[in-house]
C-alpha positions, 0 to 999 in steps of 0.5 A: 456483443450479442448474447447474455452475460454469464457469471464471468463478466469477460465471457459471453454466450453466443447461441448458434442455430446449427450443430456447428459454426466455423471459427471465422463466422463465429468471430463475426457473429460475436462481434470479435471481428468486423469482417472476414478480413479482420477475422483472418488477420486475428487468426493468422497472428495467433490471437485467437484461442479455441478452448485455451489453445491457439487456433490457426484454421479459420475453417475450424468447426466449433460446437456448443460448449466450445470457448473462443478467446480474442484479446482477453474477451471470451465467448462460449457457444451455446445451442439456440 
């Protein structure tokens, strides 16, 4: 996974260049999904949480400070 590790070993920071990133794009960027098909399947099966809540919209806009979790792996979005 890219990014630098934080104090919590299960959370990785993922820097983004723009003000926001869509959930499906973030899953691929953070290597939580190999491609868009896998990202869609994870979301459709209720396996993705944004800020602790199950998220069902692949197009959900995420911003710096948001945390995304998949299968007990968490990433936190930071500004690049």
